[in-house]
C-alpha positions in Angstrom: 133.2 -0.8 -19.6 132.9 0.2 -23.2 131.9 -2.5 -25.7 133.0 -1.8 -29.2 131.4 -4.3 -31.5 128.0 -5.8 -31.9 129.5 -9.2 -31.2 130.9 -8.1 -27.8 127.7 -6.4 -26.9 125.6 -9.5 -27.8 127.9 -11.8 -25.8 127.7 -9.5 -22.7 123.9 -9.2 -22.9 123.4 -12.9 -23.5 125.5 -13.6 -20.3 123.5 -11.0 -18.4 120.2 -12.6 -19.5 121.5 -16.0 -18.5 122.5 -14.7 -15.0 119.0 -13.1 -14.6 117.4 -16.4 -15.6 119.5 -18.3 -13.1 118.5 -15.9 -10.3 114.8 -16.2 -11.2 114.8 -19.9 -11.6 116.8 -20.6 -8.4 114.8 -22.2 -5.6 114.9 -21.6 -2.8 115.8 -18.0 -3.3 117.9 -16.0 -0.9 116.3 -13.0 0.8 117.9 -10.4 -1.4 116.8 -12.0 -4.6 113.2 -12.4 -3.2 113.1 -8.7 -2.4 114.3 -7.7 -5.8 112.6 -10.3 -7.9 110.4 -7.8 -9.8 113.4 -5.6 -10.5 115.4 -8.6 -11.8 112.6 -9.6 -14.1 112.4 -6.0 -15.4 116.1 -5.9 -16.0 116.0 -9.2 -17.8 113.2 -7.8 -20.1 115.2 -4.6 -20.7 118.3 -6.6 -21.5 116.4 -8.8 -23.9 115.1 -5.7 -25.6 118.6 -4.3 -26.1 119.7 -7.7 -27.5 116.8 -7.6 -30.0 117.7 -4.1 -31.0 121.3 -5.1 -31.8 120.0 -8.1 -33.8 117.7 -5.7 -35.7 120.6 -3.4 -36.5 122.7 -6.3 -37.7 119.9 -7.4 -40.1 119.6 -3.8 -41.4 123.3 -3.7 -42.0 123.3 -6.9 -43.9 120.3 -5.8 -45.9 121.9 -2.5 -46.9 125.2 -4.1 -47.6 123.5 -6.6 -50.0 121.2 -4.0 -51.5 123.6 -1.1 -52.1 126.9 -3.0 -52.2 128.7 -0.1 -50.5 128.4 3.6 -51.3 131.1 5.0 -53.6 
């Protein structure tokens, strides 16, 4: 699945973080989630990092757009 815009990527990653949080928060956990809990936590962290990177890129784009008002 190829995501084209920052908005699409952000929505996908937010949904993914939400799903990870639900799995972590769920009690009692099923056997599969219990076995992979550390992996799920790592993936949640990595997904949040990707989301922060996208937000950082958006801020950079806004800054450059306001500062340079486009390049002719």
